Biopython code that builds the backbone (N, CA, C, O; Angstrom):
import numpy as np
from Bio.PDB.StructureBuilder import StructureBuilder

atoms = [
    (1, "MET", "N", (77.187, 133.693, 77.631)),
    (1, "MET", "CA", (76.933, 132.339, 78.064)),
    (1, "MET", "C", (78.058, 131.399, 77.627)),
    (1, "MET", "O", (78.578, 130.623, 78.429)),
    (2, "GLN", "N", (78.433, 131.481, 76.325)),
    (2, "GLN", "CA", (79.514, 130.626, 75.830)),
    (2, "GLN", "C", (80.842, 130.996, 76.483)),
    (2, "GLN", "O", (81.636, 130.122, 76.831)),
    (3, "PHE", "N", (81.076, 132.288, 76.645)),
    (3, "PHE", "CA", (82.318, 132.744, 77.259)),
    (3, "PHE", "C", (82.428, 132.236, 78.694)),
    (3, "PHE", "O", (83.506, 131.819, 79.118)),
    (4, "THR", "N", (81.351, 132.265, 79.430)),
    (4, "THR", "CA", (81.335, 131.790, 80.809)),
    (4, "THR", "C", (81.582, 130.289, 80.852)),
    (4, "THR", "O", (82.314, 129.819, 81.722)),
    (5, "LEU", "N", (81.005, 129.540, 79.957)),
    (5, "LEU", "CA", (81.186, 128.093, 79.905)),
    (5, "LEU", "C", (82.645, 127.752, 79.577)),
    (5, "LEU", "O", (83.225, 126.852, 80.183)),
    (6, "ILE", "N", (83.232, 128.469, 78.623)),
    (6, "ILE", "CA", (84.629, 128.234, 78.243)),
    (6, "ILE", "C", (85.550, 128.549, 79.424)),
    (6, "ILE", "O", (86.474, 127.788, 79.713)),
    (7, "MET", "N", (85.303, 129.652, 80.096)),
    (7, "MET", "CA", (86.118, 130.025, 81.251)),
    (7, "MET", "C", (85.982, 128.981, 82.364)),
    (7, "MET", "O", (86.959, 128.673, 83.047)),
    (8, "PHE", "N", (84.788, 128.441, 82.546)),
    (8, "PHE", "CA", (84.555, 127.421, 83.552)),
    (8, "PHE", "C", (85.348, 126.157, 83.225)),
    (8, "PHE", "O", (85.969, 125.565, 84.109)),
    (9, "LEU", "N", (85.328, 125.745, 81.957)),
    (9, "LEU", "CA", (86.075, 124.549, 81.539)),
    (9, "LEU", "C", (87.583, 124.761, 81.682)),
    (9, "LEU", "O", (88.308, 123.865, 82.115)),
    (10, "ILE", "N", (88.035, 125.935, 81.319)),
    (10, "ILE", "CA", (89.472, 126.233, 81.449)),
    (10, "ILE", "C", (89.884, 126.212, 82.922)),
    (10, "ILE", "O", (90.949, 125.696, 83.262)),
    (11, "SER", "N", (89.055, 126.765, 83.785)),
    (11, "SER", "CA", (89.394, 126.766, 85.211)),
    (11, "SER", "C", (89.402, 125.346, 85.777)),
    (11, "SER", "O", (90.218, 125.039, 86.646)),
    (12, "ILE", "N", (88.513, 124.481, 85.302)),
    (12, "ILE", "CA", (88.504, 123.083, 85.749)),
    (12, "ILE", "C", (89.779, 122.379, 85.280)),
    (12, "ILE", "O", (90.365, 121.599, 86.031)),
    (13, "ILE", "N", (90.207, 122.646, 84.055)),
    (13, "ILE", "CA", (91.432, 122.029, 83.521)),
    (13, "ILE", "C", (92.646, 122.472, 84.345)),
    (13, "ILE", "O", (93.483, 121.648, 84.712)),
    (14, "PHE", "N", (92.740, 123.771, 84.633)),
    (14, "PHE", "CA", (93.855, 124.269, 85.433)),
    (14, "PHE", "C", (93.819, 123.705, 86.852)),
    (14, "PHE", "O", (94.866, 123.400, 87.422)),
    (15, "ALA", "N", (92.641, 123.567, 87.418)),
    (15, "ALA", "CA", (92.524, 122.996, 88.757)),
    (15, "ALA", "C", (92.990, 121.543, 88.752)),
    (15, "ALA", "O", (93.685, 121.109, 89.671)),
    (16, "ALA", "N", (92.607, 120.791, 87.718)),
    (16, "ALA", "CA", (93.022, 119.393, 87.611)),
    (16, "ALA", "C", (94.545, 119.302, 87.452)),
    (16, "ALA", "O", (95.179, 118.445, 88.068)),
    (17, "LEU", "N", (95.132, 120.177, 86.633)),
    (17, "LEU", "CA", (96.579, 120.182, 86.452)),
    (17, "LEU", "C", (97.295, 120.530, 87.761)),
    (17, "LEU", "O", (98.316, 119.930, 88.096)),
    (18, "PHE", "N", (96.756, 121.491, 88.484)),
    (18, "PHE", "CA", (97.347, 121.894, 89.750)),
    (18, "PHE", "C", (97.293, 120.754, 90.762)),
    (18, "PHE", "O", (98.278, 120.483, 91.448)),
    (19, "ILE", "N", (96.150, 120.088, 90.855)),
    (19, "ILE", "CA", (96.003, 118.956, 91.784)),
    (19, "ILE", "C", (96.942, 117.821, 91.383)),
    (19, "ILE", "O", (97.544, 117.177, 92.243)),
    (20, "GLY", "N", (97.068, 117.575, 90.079)),
    (20, "GLY", "CA", (97.995, 116.551, 89.595)),
    (20, "GLY", "C", (99.436, 116.875, 89.971)),
    (20, "GLY", "O", (100.200, 115.999, 90.375)),
    (21, "PHE", "N", (99.790, 118.142, 89.832)),
    (21, "PHE", "CA", (101.138, 118.582, 90.209)),
    (21, "PHE", "C", (101.380, 118.381, 91.695)),
    (21, "PHE", "O", (102.451, 117.919, 92.090)),
    (22, "ILE", "N", (100.415, 118.718, 92.512)),
    (22, "ILE", "CA", (100.538, 118.548, 93.970)),
    (22, "ILE", "C", (100.696, 117.068, 94.317)),
    (22, "ILE", "O", (101.512, 116.716, 95.169)),
    (23, "VAL", "N", (99.921, 116.201, 93.664)),
    (23, "VAL", "CA", (100.012, 114.758, 93.923)),
    (23, "VAL", "C", (101.408, 114.251, 93.569)),
    (23, "VAL", "O", (102.003, 113.495, 94.338)),
    (24, "LEU", "N", (101.937, 114.657, 92.418)),
    (24, "LEU", "CA", (103.279, 114.240, 92.016)),
    (24, "LEU", "C", (104.344, 114.753, 92.985)),
    (24, "LEU", "O", (105.303, 114.046, 93.293)),
    (25, "LEU", "N", (104.172, 115.968, 93.454)),
    (25, "LEU", "CA", (105.110, 116.547, 94.403)),
    (25, "LEU", "C", (105.107, 115.768, 95.722)),
    (25, "LEU", "O", (106.167, 115.489, 96.282)),
    (26, "VAL", "N", (103.939, 115.424, 96.205)),
    (26, "VAL", "CA", (103.830, 114.651, 97.454)),
    (26, "VAL", "C", (104.451, 113.269, 97.270)),
    (26, "VAL", "O", (105.148, 112.786, 98.162)),
    (27, "GLN", "N", (104.210, 112.628, 96.136)),
    (27, "GLN", "CA", (104.799, 111.314, 95.883)),
    (27, "GLN", "C", (106.321, 111.388, 95.853)),
    (27, "GLN", "O", (107.000, 110.521, 96.404)),
    (28, "ALA", "N", (106.851, 112.412, 95.217)),
    (28, "ALA", "CA", (108.306, 112.573, 95.152)),
    (28, "ALA", "C", (108.896, 112.789, 96.542)),
    (28, "ALA", "O", (109.930, 112.210, 96.876)),
    (29, "LEU", "N", (108.248, 113.612, 97.345)),
    (29, "LEU", "CA", (108.734, 113.853, 98.703)),
    (29, "LEU", "C", (108.675, 112.595, 99.563)),
    (29, "LEU", "O", (109.590, 112.329, 100.342)),
    (30, "LEU", "N", (107.611, 111.831, 99.425)),
    (30, "LEU", "CA", (107.499, 110.578, 100.181)),
    (30, "LEU", "C", (108.599, 109.600, 99.766)),
    (30, "LEU", "O", (109.207, 108.951, 100.617)),
    (31, "LYS", "N", (108.851, 109.496, 98.478)),
    (31, "LYS", "CA", (109.898, 108.593, 97.994)),
    (31, "LYS", "C", (111.261, 109.045, 98.516)),
    (31, "LYS", "O", (112.081, 108.218, 98.916)),
    (32, "TYR", "N", (111.500, 110.340, 98.512)),
    (32, "TYR", "CA", (112.771, 110.881, 99.004)),
    (32, "TYR", "C", (112.968, 110.577, 100.487)),
    (32, "TYR", "O", (114.060, 110.183, 100.896)),
    (33, "THR", "N", (111.932, 110.754, 101.288)),
    (33, "THR", "CA", (112.069, 110.501, 102.728)),
    (33, "THR", "C", (112.212, 109.014, 103.022)),
    (33, "THR", "O", (112.866, 108.644, 103.997)),
    (34, "ARG", "N", (111.626, 108.166, 102.214)),
    (34, "ARG", "CA", (111.737, 106.718, 102.429)),
    (34, "ARG", "C", (113.127, 106.200, 102.080)),
    (34, "ARG", "O", (113.536, 105.164, 102.602)),
    (35, "THR", "N", (113.865, 106.892, 101.211)),
    (35, "THR", "CA", (115.194, 106.435, 100.819)),
    (35, "THR", "C", (116.297, 107.026, 101.682)),
    (35, "THR", "O", (117.475, 106.833, 101.381)),
    (36, "GLN", "N", (115.954, 107.731, 102.733)),
    (36, "GLN", "CA", (116.965, 108.355, 103.588)),
    (36, "GLN", "C", (117.876, 107.296, 104.215)),
    (36, "GLN", "O", (119.088, 107.504, 104.279)),
    (37, "ASP", "N", (117.341, 106.188, 104.671)),
    (37, "ASP", "CA", (118.160, 105.132, 105.262)),
    (37, "ASP", "C", (119.134, 104.559, 104.237)),
    (37, "ASP", "O", (120.284, 104.267, 104.565)),
    (38, "ILE", "N", (118.682, 104.402, 103.018)),
    (38, "ILE", "CA", (119.540, 103.874, 101.961)),
    (38, "ILE", "C", (120.679, 104.838, 101.672)),
    (38, "ILE", "O", (121.819, 104.414, 101.480)),
    (39, "ARG", "N", (120.377, 106.142, 101.638)),
    (39, "ARG", "CA", (121.419, 107.137, 101.385)),
    (39, "ARG", "C", (122.443, 107.130, 102.507)),
    (39, "ARG", "O", (123.639, 107.246, 102.242)),
    (40, "TRP", "N", (122.003, 106.998, 103.754)),
    (40, "TRP", "CA", (122.930, 106.938, 104.889)),
    (40, "TRP", "C", (123.788, 105.685, 104.805)),
    (40, "TRP", "O", (124.981, 105.721, 105.106)),
    (41, "GLU", "N", (123.178, 104.572, 104.395)),
    (41, "GLU", "CA", (123.918, 103.322, 104.290)),
    (41, "GLU", "C", (125.001, 103.415, 103.225)),
    (41, "GLU", "O", (126.112, 102.925, 103.425)),
    (42, "LYS", "N", (124.686, 104.036, 102.102)),
    (42, "LYS", "CA", (125.690, 104.191, 101.049)),
    (42, "LYS", "C", (126.846, 105.052, 101.535)),
    (42, "LYS", "O", (127.996, 104.763, 101.206)),
    (43, "ASN", "N", (126.582, 106.087, 102.296)),
    (43, "ASN", "CA", (127.652, 106.921, 102.830)),
    (43, "ASN", "C", (128.490, 106.155, 103.848)),
    (43, "ASN", "O", (129.700, 106.362, 103.940)),
    (44, "ALA", "N", (127.855, 105.279, 104.605)),
    (44, "ALA", "CA", (128.582, 104.506, 105.604)),
    (44, "ALA", "C", (129.495, 103.478, 104.946)),
    (44, "ALA", "O", (130.517, 103.100, 105.520)),
    (45, "VAL", "N", (129.139, 103.026, 103.753)),
    (45, "VAL", "CA", (129.929, 102.029, 103.043)),
    (45, "VAL", "C", (131.227, 102.633, 102.524)),
    (45, "VAL", "O", (132.216, 101.918, 102.355)),
    (46, "LYS", "N", (131.237, 103.910, 102.273)),
    (46, "LYS", "CA", (132.430, 104.564, 101.752)),
    (46, "LYS", "C", (133.562, 104.482, 102.771)),
    (46, "LYS", "O", (133.363, 104.672, 103.971)),
    (47, "ILE", "N", (134.756, 104.193, 102.255)),
    (47, "ILE", "CA", (135.923, 104.053, 103.114)),
    (47, "ILE", "C", (137.021, 104.985, 102.623)),
    (47, "ILE", "O", (136.922, 105.564, 101.541)),
    (48, "SER", "N", (138.049, 105.121, 103.413)),
    (48, "SER", "CA", (139.164, 105.972, 103.004)),
    (48, "SER", "C", (140.061, 105.196, 102.048)),
    (48, "SER", "O", (139.986, 103.971, 101.964)),
    (49, "LEU", "N", (140.908, 105.925, 101.333)),
    (49, "LEU", "CA", (141.845, 105.291, 100.409)),
    (49, "LEU", "C", (142.780, 104.360, 101.159)),
    (49, "LEU", "O", (143.088, 103.268, 100.682)),
    (50, "GLY", "N", (143.236, 104.787, 102.336)),
    (50, "GLY", "CA", (144.130, 103.949, 103.132)),
    (50, "GLY", "C", (143.488, 102.629, 103.525)),
    (50, "GLY", "O", (144.127, 101.578, 103.480)),
    (51, "GLU", "N", (142.204, 102.692, 103.916)),
    (51, "GLU", "CA", (141.489, 101.462, 104.280)),
    (51, "GLU", "C", (141.334, 100.550, 103.069)),
    (51, "GLU", "O", (141.435, 99.329, 103.192)),
    (52, "ALA", "N", (141.088, 101.138, 101.900)),
    (52, "ALA", "CA", (140.951, 100.345, 100.676)),
    (52, "ALA", "C", (142.265, 99.659, 100.338)),
    (52, "ALA", "O", (142.281, 98.484, 99.969)),
    (53, "ILE", "N", (143.366, 100.389, 100.465)),
    (53, "ILE", "CA", (144.681, 99.797, 100.176)),
    (53, "ILE", "C", (144.977, 98.664, 101.151)),
    (53, "ILE", "O", (145.415, 97.589, 100.742)),
    (54, "LYS", "N", (144.737, 98.903, 102.439)),
    (54, "LYS", "CA", (145.013, 97.874, 103.446)),
    (54, "LYS", "C", (144.139, 96.638, 103.235)),
    (54, "LYS", "O", (144.614, 95.508, 103.349)),
    (55, "THR", "N", (142.874, 96.856, 102.929)),
    (55, "THR", "CA", (141.969, 95.730, 102.703)),
    (55, "THR", "C", (142.427, 94.897, 101.520)),
    (55, "THR", "O", (142.471, 93.669, 101.597)),
    (56, "ARG", "N", (142.769, 95.564, 100.425)),
    (56, "ARG", "CA", (143.240, 94.835, 99.240)),
    (56, "ARG", "C", (144.546, 94.100, 99.537)),
    (56, "ARG", "O", (144.726, 92.953, 99.126)),
    (57, "ARG", "N", (145.453, 94.764, 100.250)),
    (57, "ARG", "CA", (146.748, 94.148, 100.567)),
    (57, "ARG", "C", (146.557, 92.902, 101.422)),
    (57, "ARG", "O", (147.165, 91.865, 101.155)),
    (58, "THR", "N", (145.721, 92.998, 102.444)),
    (58, "THR", "CA", (145.510, 91.846, 103.317)),
    (58, "THR", "C", (144.735, 90.732, 102.606)),
    (58, "THR", "O", (144.971, 89.551, 102.862)),
    (59, "ASN", "N", (143.814, 91.104, 101.720)),
    (59, "ASN", "CA", (143.090, 90.080, 100.961)),
    (59, "ASN", "C", (144.022, 89.319, 100.028)),
    (59, "ASN", "O", (143.819, 88.133, 99.770)),
    (60, "CYS", "N", (145.044, 90.004, 99.525)),
    (60, "CYS", "CA", (146.039, 89.360, 98.656)),
    (60, "CYS", "C", (147.138, 88.689, 99.466)),
    (60, "CYS", "O", (148.078, 88.136, 98.896)),
    (61, "LYS", "N", (147.028, 88.734, 100.801)),
    (61, "LYS", "CA", (148.001, 88.135, 101.716)),
    (61, "LYS", "C", (149.417, 88.660, 101.461)),
    (61, "LYS", "O", (150.381, 87.898, 101.384)),
    (62, "MET", "N", (149.507, 89.983, 101.333)),
    (62, "MET", "CA", (150.794, 90.639, 101.121)),
    (62, "MET", "C", (151.157, 91.435, 102.371)),
    (62, "MET", "O", (150.284, 91.940, 103.076)),
    (63, "THR", "N", (152.439, 91.537, 102.628)),
    (63, "THR", "CA", (152.905, 92.365, 103.735)),
    (63, "THR", "C", (153.204, 93.767, 103.218)),
    (63, "THR", "O", (153.319, 93.984, 102.011)),
    (64, "GLN", "N", (153.328, 94.711, 104.141)),
    (64, "GLN", "CA", (153.706, 96.063, 103.748)),
    (64, "GLN", "C", (155.097, 96.056, 103.116)),
    (64, "GLN", "O", (155.360, 96.800, 102.171)),
    (65, "GLU", "N", (155.976, 95.221, 103.635)),
    (65, "GLU", "CA", (157.327, 95.137, 103.083)),
    (65, "GLU", "C", (157.311, 94.669, 101.636)),
    (65, "GLU", "O", (158.026, 95.209, 100.792)),
    (66, "PHE", "N", (156.483, 93.650, 101.351)),
    (66, "PHE", "CA", (156.404, 93.135, 99.991)),
    (66, "PHE", "C", (155.883, 94.205, 99.034)),
    (66, "PHE", "O", (156.431, 94.398, 97.949)),
    (67, "VAL", "N", (154.818, 94.898, 99.445)),
    (67, "VAL", "CA", (154.247, 95.951, 98.605)),
    (67, "VAL", "C", (155.274, 97.056, 98.382)),
    (67, "VAL", "O", (155.419, 97.565, 97.271)),
    (68, "ALA", "N", (155.989, 97.425, 99.452)),
    (68, "ALA", "CA", (156.987, 98.488, 99.346)),
    (68, "ALA", "C", (158.092, 98.104, 98.364)),
    (68, "ALA", "O", (158.490, 98.920, 97.532)),
    (69, "GLU", "N", (158.589, 96.874, 98.452)),
    (69, "GLU", "CA", (159.641, 96.421, 97.534)),
    (69, "GLU", "C", (159.143, 96.369, 96.098)),
    (69, "GLU", "O", (159.863, 96.742, 95.171)),
    (70, "ALA", "N", (157.910, 95.906, 95.914)),
    (70, "ALA", "CA", (157.361, 95.799, 94.557)),
    (70, "ALA", "C", (157.189, 97.172, 93.917)),
    (70, "ALA", "O", (157.339, 97.310, 92.703)),
    (71, "LEU", "N", (156.879, 98.181, 94.716)),
    (71, "LEU", "CA", (156.665, 99.528, 94.178)),
    (71, "LEU", "C", (157.915, 100.395, 94.220)),
    (71, "LEU", "O", (157.957, 101.456, 93.597)),
    (72, "GLY", "N", (158.934, 99.952, 94.950)),
    (72, "GLY", "CA", (160.153, 100.733, 95.051)),
    (72, "GLY", "C", (160.021, 101.912, 96.000)),
    (72, "GLY", "O", (160.618, 102.966, 95.784)),
    (73, "VAL", "N", (159.229, 101.723, 97.062)),
    (73, "VAL", "CA", (159.069, 102.757, 98.087)),
    (73, "VAL", "C", (159.412, 102.123, 99.431)),
    (73, "VAL", "O", (159.647, 100.917, 99.511)),
    (74, "SER", "N", (159.440, 102.927, 100.475)),
    (74, "SER", "CA", (159.738, 102.390, 101.803)),
    (74, "SER", "C", (158.481, 101.778, 102.432)),
    (74, "SER", "O", (157.355, 102.091, 102.046)),
    (75, "ARG", "N", (158.707, 100.897, 103.412)),
    (75, "ARG", "CA", (157.582, 100.309, 104.131)),
    (75, "ARG", "C", (156.822, 101.384, 104.878)),
    (75, "ARG", "O", (155.603, 101.301, 105.029)),
    (76, "GLN", "N", (157.543, 102.401, 105.351)),
    (76, "GLN", "CA", (156.901, 103.500, 106.062)),
    (76, "GLN", "C", (155.951, 104.263, 105.149)),
    (76, "GLN", "O", (154.914, 104.743, 105.608)),
    (77, "ALA", "N", (156.283, 104.385, 103.865)),
    (77, "ALA", "CA", (155.397, 105.060, 102.912)),
    (77, "ALA", "C", (154.087, 104.293, 102.779)),
    (77, "ALA", "O", (153.007, 104.885, 102.776)),
    (78, "VAL", "N", (154.190, 102.977, 102.670)),
    (78, "VAL", "CA", (152.983, 102.142, 102.571)),
    (78, "VAL", "C", (152.164, 102.277, 103.853)),
    (78, "VAL", "O", (150.937, 102.366, 103.808)),
    (79, "SER", "N", (152.845, 102.292, 104.987)),
    (79, "SER", "CA", (152.163, 102.452, 106.272)),
    (79, "SER", "C", (151.434, 103.795, 106.335)),
    (79, "SER", "O", (150.295, 103.860, 106.798)),
    (80, "LYS", "N", (152.077, 104.852, 105.877)),
    (80, "LYS", "CA", (151.446, 106.176, 105.878)),
    (80, "LYS", "C", (150.230, 106.216, 104.952)),
    (80, "LYS", "O", (149.234, 106.867, 105.267)),
    (81, "TRP", "N", (150.306, 105.529, 103.821)),
    (81, "TRP", "CA", (149.151, 105.475, 102.912)),
    (81, "TRP", "C", (147.983, 104.799, 103.609)),
    (81, "TRP", "O", (146.851, 105.280, 103.550)),
    (82, "GLU", "N", (148.260, 103.678, 104.273)),
    (82, "GLU", "CA", (147.190, 102.921, 104.928)),
    (82, "GLU", "C", (146.595, 103.667, 106.117)),
    (82, "GLU", "O", (145.409, 103.515, 106.411)),
    (83, "GLN", "N", (147.405, 104.471, 106.803)),
    (83, "GLN", "CA", (146.915, 105.244, 107.940)),
    (83, "GLN", "C", (146.233, 106.528, 107.504)),
    (83, "GLN", "O", (145.586, 107.188, 108.318)),
    (84, "GLY", "N", (146.364, 106.893, 106.245)),
    (84, "GLY", "CA", (145.750, 108.109, 105.746)),
    (84, "GLY", "C", (146.577, 109.358, 106.017)),
    (84, "GLY", "O", (146.093, 110.475, 105.832)),
    (85, "ILE", "N", (147.826, 109.177, 106.456)),
    (85, "ILE", "CA", (148.703, 110.316, 106.714)),
    (85, "ILE", "C", (149.111, 110.978, 105.404)),
    (85, "ILE", "O", (149.219, 112.202, 105.318)),
    (86, "SER", "N", (149.334, 110.152, 104.385)),
    (86, "SER", "CA", (149.654, 110.673, 103.059)),
    (86, "SER", "C", (148.971, 109.795, 102.023)),
    (86, "SER", "O", (148.490, 108.705, 102.332)),
    (87, "ASP", "N", (148.934, 110.284, 100.789)),
    (87, "ASP", "CA", (148.318, 109.537, 99.692)),
    (87, "ASP", "C", (149.387, 109.142, 98.689)),
    (87, "ASP", "O", (150.354, 109.877, 98.492)),
    (88, "PRO", "N", (149.222, 107.983, 98.050)),
    (88, "PRO", "CA", (150.198, 107.592, 97.035)),
    (88, "PRO", "C", (150.076, 108.491, 95.804)),
    (88, "PRO", "O", (149.010, 109.032, 95.508)),
    (89, "SER", "N", (151.191, 108.633, 95.104)),
    (89, "SER", "CA", (151.143, 109.386, 93.850)),
    (89, "SER", "C", (150.309, 108.607, 92.840)),
    (89, "SER", "O", (149.977, 107.441, 93.055)),
    (90, "THR", "N", (149.985, 109.255, 91.758)),
    (90, "THR", "CA", (149.167, 108.596, 90.731)),
    (90, "THR", "C", (149.867, 107.368, 90.183)),
    (90, "THR", "O", (149.240, 106.327, 89.987)),
    (91, "SER", "N", (151.165, 107.485, 89.936)),
    (91, "SER", "CA", (151.897, 106.327, 89.408)),
    (91, "SER", "C", (151.934, 105.194, 90.432)),
    (91, "SER", "O", (151.814, 104.026, 90.061)),
    (92, "ASN", "N", (152.098, 105.523, 91.715)),
    (92, "ASN", "CA", (152.079, 104.483, 92.746)),
    (92, "ASN", "C", (150.683, 103.876, 92.904)),
    (92, "ASN", "O", (150.547, 102.682, 93.171)),
    (93, "LEU", "N", (149.661, 104.693, 92.740)),
    (93, "LEU", "CA", (148.289, 104.184, 92.823)),
    (93, "LEU", "C", (148.021, 103.188, 91.694)),
    (93, "LEU", "O", (147.417, 102.137, 91.912)),
    (94, "LEU", "N", (148.470, 103.525, 90.498)),
    (94, "LEU", "CA", (148.310, 102.604, 89.365)),
    (94, "LEU", "C", (149.116, 101.330, 89.585)),
    (94, "LEU", "O", (148.656, 100.235, 89.261)),
    (95, "ALA", "N", (150.322, 101.474, 90.137)),
    (95, "ALA", "CA", (151.152, 100.306, 90.422)),
    (95, "ALA", "C", (150.514, 99.427, 91.499)),
    (95, "ALA", "O", (150.570, 98.200, 91.411)),
    (96, "LEU", "N", (149.912, 100.046, 92.507)),
    (96, "LEU", "CA", (149.203, 99.285, 93.540)),
    (96, "LEU", "C", (148.068, 98.473, 92.936)),
    (96, "LEU", "O", (147.916, 97.286, 93.225)),
    (97, "ALA", "N", (147.281, 99.118, 92.102)),
    (97, "ALA", "CA", (146.153, 98.427, 91.473)),
    (97, "ALA", "C", (146.649, 97.247, 90.646)),
    (97, "ALA", "O", (146.068, 96.163, 90.691)),
    (98, "LYS", "N", (147.714, 97.461, 89.898)),
    (98, "LYS", "CA", (148.285, 96.385, 89.075)),
    (98, "LYS", "C", (148.804, 95.252, 89.960)),
    (98, "LYS", "O", (148.608, 94.078, 89.648)),
    (99, "LEU", "N", (149.466, 95.608, 91.062)),
    (99, "LEU", "CA", (149.985, 94.609, 91.992)),
    (99, "LEU", "C", (148.857, 93.784, 92.602)),
    (99, "LEU", "O", (149.002, 92.577, 92.794)),
    (100, "PHE", "N", (147.740, 94.430, 92.906)),
    (100, "PHE", "CA", (146.596, 93.735, 93.488)),
    (100, "PHE", "C", (145.760, 93.005, 92.441)),
    (100, "PHE", "O", (144.835, 92.270, 92.785)),
    (101, "GLY", "N", (146.082, 93.206, 91.171)),
    (101, "GLY", "CA", (145.361, 92.518, 90.097)),
    (101, "GLY", "C", (143.987, 93.108, 89.818)),
    (101, "GLY", "O", (143.071, 92.399, 89.401)),
    (102, "ILE", "N", (143.848, 94.404, 90.049)),
    (102, "ILE", "CA", (142.580, 95.079, 89.800)),
    (102, "ILE", "C", (142.852, 96.376, 89.040)),
    (102, "ILE", "O", (144.002, 96.784, 88.877)),
    (103, "SER", "N", (141.794, 97.006, 88.585)),
    (103, "SER", "CA", (141.950, 98.301, 87.934)),
    (103, "SER", "C", (141.990, 99.394, 89.005)),
    (103, "SER", "O", (141.513, 99.209, 90.124)),
    (104, "ALA", "N", (142.568, 100.528, 88.635)),
    (104, "ALA", "CA", (142.611, 101.654, 89.577)),
    (104, "ALA", "C", (141.196, 102.102, 89.925)),
    (104, "ALA", "O", (140.928, 102.511, 91.055)),
    (105, "GLU", "N", (140.298, 102.023, 88.954)),
    (105, "GLU", "CA", (138.895, 102.397, 89.202)),
    (105, "GLU", "C", (138.283, 101.515, 90.275)),
    (105, "GLU", "O", (137.556, 101.995, 91.144)),
    (106, "GLU", "N", (138.578, 100.227, 90.215)),
    (106, "GLU", "CA", (138.036, 99.303, 91.213)),
    (106, "GLU", "C", (138.615, 99.590, 92.593)),
    (106, "GLU", "O", (137.917, 99.466, 93.599)),
    (107, "LEU", "N", (139.889, 99.974, 92.642)),
    (107, "LEU", "CA", (140.517, 100.310, 93.927)),
    (107, "LEU", "C", (139.883, 101.554, 94.531)),
    (107, "LEU", "O", (139.755, 101.658, 95.751)),
    (108, "LEU", "N", (139.490, 102.486, 93.694)),
    (108, "LEU", "CA", (138.928, 103.761, 94.169)),
    (108, "LEU", "C", (137.402, 103.769, 94.260)),
    (108, "LEU", "O", (136.813, 104.772, 94.663)),
    (109, "ARG", "N", (136.763, 102.671, 93.894)),
    (109, "ARG", "CA", (135.301, 102.638, 93.795)),
    (109, "ARG", "C", (134.593, 103.040, 95.087)),
    (109, "ARG", "O", (133.656, 103.838, 95.035)),
    (110, "ASP", "N", (134.997, 102.527, 96.223)),
    (110, "ASP", "CA", (134.295, 102.788, 97.484)),
    (110, "ASP", "C", (134.961, 103.878, 98.319)),
    (110, "ASP", "O", (134.612, 104.074, 99.483)),
    (111, "VAL", "N", (135.917, 104.583, 97.725)),
    (111, "VAL", "CA", (136.663, 105.595, 98.472)),
    (111, "VAL", "C", (135.858, 106.866, 98.532)),
    (111, "VAL", "O", (135.213, 107.244, 97.554)),
    (112, "GLU", "N", (135.888, 107.548, 99.698)),
    (112, "GLU", "CA", (135.182, 108.826, 99.887)),
    (112, "GLU", "C", (135.710, 109.853, 98.914)),
    (112, "GLU", "O", (135.248, 110.994, 98.910)),
]
sb = StructureBuilder()
sb.init_structure("model")
sb.init_model(0)
sb.init_chain("A")
sb.init_seg("    ")
for serial, (resi, resn, name, xyz) in enumerate(atoms, 1):
    if name == "N":
        sb.init_residue(resn, " ", resi, " ")
    sb.init_atom(name, np.array(xyz, "f"), 0.0, 1.0, " ", f" {name:<3s}", serial, name[0])
structure = sb.get_structure()
């Protein structure tokens, strides 16, 4: 009699734990599906390095020629960076950030 009662209580506890787990799982899945639009929006916000460089350059009202002279590269190199044909070296990337008055991290923040 006692053994049967104990087994009954244990089975009720396990059933409650199982139902609780299922409820938490459903809540997590619902939250995940509701944030799908937000995840897509964050991916859409990401831009290429070239677009980030061009945006910063135009916001600072600088020409490609000015940036090229300040960094000691050709205007064509700056143009290629902005078009995404090539990427600036690390030293040029740091120099760009300094020229724009921002940190390199800030320049790369929204880059894919």
